[in-house]
VOMARRO-316269 format. One line per field, with one value per residue (C-alpha): z, x, y. Coordinates in steps of 0.02 Angstrom, whole numbers, plus 50000, padded with zeros to 5 digits. Example, Ala and Ser with C-alpha at 12.3 -4.5 7.8 and 13.67 -1.06 7.14 Angstrom:
<atoms>
zz	50390; 50357
xx	50615; 50684
yy	49775; 49947
</atoms>
This chain:
<atoms>
zz	57211; 57112; 56980; 57108; 57191; 57027; 56992; 57164; 57171; 57001; 57042; 57211; 57157; 57070; 57220; 57241; 57066; 57139; 57240; 57108; 57071; 57214; 57144; 57172; 57351; 57424; 57379; 57501; 57684; 57671; 57571; 57526; 57594; 57528; 57627; 57502; 57632; 57548; 57685; 57847; 57974; 57934; 58094; 58027; 57888; 57902; 57917; 57791; 57688; 57837; 57963; 58100; 58184; 58193; 58341; 58511; 58457; 58480; 58294; 58237; 58090; 58086; 57927; 57941; 57793; 57853; 58041; 58018; 58120; 58166; 58270; 58286; 58401; 58570; 58484; 58376; 58194; 58192; 58305; 58171; 58109; 57965; 57909; 57793; 57668; 57493; 57445; 57270; 57184; 57192; 57150; 57284; 57234; 57252; 57324; 57470; 57516; 57696; 57703; 57601; 57759; 57775; 57619; 57696; 57652; 57470; 57367; 57208; 57101; 57034; 56959; 56833; 56973; 57040; 57191; 57245; 57267; 57166; 57023; 57037; 57220; 57331; 57487; 57533; 57672; 57695; 57821; 57902; 58012; 58023; 58155; 58205; 58312; 58407; 58464; 58402; 58270; 58259; 58126; 58130; 58118; 58072; 58171; 58155; 58300; 58321; 58470; 58545; 58454; 58290; 58143; 57960; 57793; 57700; 57516; 57453; 57438; 57322; 57361; 57279; 57332; 57421; 57342; 57494; 57472; 57283; 57290; 57412; 57310; 57146; 57203; 57306; 57417; 57595; 57715; 57592; 57423; 57255; 57241; 57105; 57141; 57293; 57339; 57453; 57508; 57615; 57721; 57764; 57925; 57986; 58170; 58279; 58427; 58542; 58424; 58355; 58171; 58054; 57899; 57791; 57612; 57551; 57398; 57311; 57307; 57211; 57154; 57053; 57074; 56970; 56804; 56881; 56873; 56936; 57065; 57081; 57020; 57001; 57110; 57109; 57183; 57319; 57370; 57555; 57577; 57607; 57786; 57831; 57963; 58062; 58197; 58143; 57990; 58035; 57901; 57909; 57781; 57737; 57614; 57572; 57606; 57787; 57912; 58094; 58133; 58029; 57864; 57770; 57642; 57709; 57776; 57687; 57578; 57514; 57531; 57460; 57421; 57551; 57515; 57669; 57687; 57808; 57882; 57832; 57981; 58068; 58073; 58055; 58215; 58217; 58396; 58433; 58606; 58520; 58408; 58447
xx	51775; 51930; 51868; 51811; 51982; 52076; 51982; 52011; 52190; 52237; 52163; 52250; 52435; 52558; 52607; 52431; 52431; 52528; 52376; 52303; 52464; 52500; 52673; 52724; 52662; 52829; 52900; 52786; 52767; 52578; 52425; 52268; 52097; 51941; 51778; 51626; 51497; 51396; 51446; 51402; 51292; 51103; 51083; 51228; 51121; 51003; 50823; 50754; 50802; 50783; 50864; 50751; 50868; 51010; 50930; 50950; 50957; 51146; 51184; 51357; 51449; 51612; 51702; 51783; 51902; 51983; 51941; 51853; 51702; 51591; 51442; 51338; 51394; 51302; 51197; 51105; 51137; 51081; 51234; 51351; 51365; 51410; 51286; 51280; 51132; 51078; 50966; 50997; 50946; 50762; 50670; 50652; 50496; 50505; 50330; 50400; 50553; 50510; 50521; 50685; 50780; 50667; 50767; 50937; 51019; 50972; 51132; 51132; 51183; 51096; 51201; 51150; 51075; 50972; 51082; 51199; 51356; 51519; 51545; 51366; 51380; 51223; 51283; 51389; 51407; 51325; 51419; 51328; 51398; 51529; 51631; 51502; 51579; 51415; 51443; 51270; 51350; 51504; 51615; 51600; 51738; 51778; 51915; 52023; 51950; 52063; 52143; 52124; 52296; 52284; 52346; 52344; 52363; 52199; 52256; 52094; 51903; 51764; 51642; 51485; 51344; 51172; 51004; 50967; 51127; 51104; 50927; 50968; 51121; 51022; 50862; 50806; 50699; 50743; 50851; 50990; 51021; 51081; 51267; 51291; 51463; 51516; 51570; 51537; 51676; 51715; 51875; 51960; 52061; 52185; 52199; 52324; 52265; 52273; 52157; 52293; 52277; 52403; 52352; 52201; 52137; 51994; 51883; 51749; 51576; 51518; 51608; 51555; 51707; 51863; 51776; 51716; 51532; 51498; 51397; 51467; 51350; 51459; 51583; 51749; 51913; 52004; 52183; 52222; 52391; 52464; 52385; 52509; 52466; 52307; 52200; 52043; 51972; 51869; 51745; 51709; 51608; 51615; 51533; 51509; 51318; 51311; 51193; 51165; 51166; 51319; 51317; 51157; 51200; 51155; 51318; 51316; 51431; 51421; 51573; 51620; 51766; 51889; 52059; 52166; 52346; 52358; 52533; 52588; 52595; 52447; 52268; 52111; 52003; 51868; 51816; 51655; 51723; 51850; 51746; 51762
yy	47604; 47583; 47703; 47831; 47817; 47845; 48003; 48074; 48036; 48100; 48270; 48285; 48279; 48172; 48070; 48010; 47931; 47780; 47730; 47632; 47541; 47419; 47380; 47566; 47581; 47520; 47687; 47785; 47775; 47787; 47734; 47827; 47797; 47885; 47932; 47926; 47904; 47764; 47641; 47732; 47645; 47691; 47792; 47910; 47982; 48128; 48063; 48188; 48344; 48451; 48333; 48308; 48190; 48319; 48413; 48343; 48160; 48132; 48125; 48087; 48000; 47901; 47850; 47680; 47714; 47867; 47882; 48048; 48089; 48233; 48285; 48444; 48578; 48557; 48420; 48557; 48568; 48751; 48789; 48715; 48535; 48413; 48289; 48147; 48127; 48083; 48234; 48294; 48461; 48513; 48664; 48792; 48894; 49084; 49082; 48973; 49070; 49074; 48885; 48862; 48818; 48660; 48595; 48643; 48472; 48480; 48484; 48589; 48443; 48285; 48143; 48013; 47912; 48057; 48068; 48210; 48119; 48155; 48028; 47956; 47898; 47914; 48011; 48155; 48281; 48452; 48570; 48718; 48850; 48988; 49072; 49201; 49345; 49356; 49178; 49116; 49005; 48901; 48834; 48644; 48521; 48344; 48251; 48097; 47996; 47845; 47933; 48111; 48155; 48065; 48170; 48137; 48218; 48265; 48272; 48349; 48339; 48401; 48541; 48611; 48725; 48679; 48729; 48843; 48946; 48955; 49011; 49151; 49202; 49216; 49303; 49448; 49344; 49279; 49381; 49428; 49497; 49425; 49416; 49538; 49611; 49508; 49331; 49181; 49062; 48910; 48911; 48741; 48769; 48634; 48615; 48517; 48412; 48564; 48663; 48781; 48826; 48749; 48825; 48859; 48844; 48958; 48929; 49029; 48951; 49106; 49255; 49412; 49522; 49548; 49495; 49329; 49283; 49112; 49022; 48844; 48708; 48554; 48462; 48548; 48473; 48563; 48518; 48517; 48434; 48604; 48602; 48463; 48335; 48388; 48321; 48415; 48508; 48661; 48718; 48904; 49014; 49192; 49310; 49491; 49490; 49523; 49608; 49646; 49465; 49416; 49317; 49323; 49193; 49025; 48956; 48783; 48688; 48509; 48394; 48231; 48110; 48157; 48081; 48044; 47978; 47832; 47789; 47619; 47501; 47592; 47536; 47653; 47629; 47760; 47805; 47898; 47949; 48061; 48161; 48348
</atoms>
């Protein structure tokens, strides 16, 4: 864990570098905790690469290190949700495009241990959903659950694509079209306890405009401290490939290694009752 923590903190700002040096911690009114998702309770993991237990089964997860927690919107992952799993990249065959959604939790990355996690860990998160103006889909969120008003600073996290999204962005199969001159992005939106937006950070998962040509295929750090102290982090998606029913690109993003500042003198006490 110390090695993982070092890599995370170095990439999320100079102030975080002190986190591995206990003798320096007295200079800061906080310490850093990292959610890596390898130590959740067994029932907090998706049961399979589709996630049968994410639908009408009361699924949720709580991270004891940071206090973060989440559950699917209306107990149905298809309405928007964030799930923990350990499903690494696998081939999605063109002749099976109609069933690609059944591999929705497969992350487009495989580490040296044949798992999807950042820096060779087993588990990570997969977020699905976007703020659909038609109201059929919702942008999910993770919340600091200690109390219904707890706020903390998230210094950063890592993101990458899922296999399902990449397959649709790079072929002419499925419901969308290949991203040839468009883009696909994730939007991290910080909310206060009342649900008001405090700021946002937007990052491309694929971009074929302005001379760029890439589809993200590795873990990339994203700094989020500019959001300030927040109660919840909403995860929205957007892209140029849209149709009558909204976004065609599958609205998924994989997330790992969330670095959070914990106020000194406070204790992390995750509470399922405060998941929003």
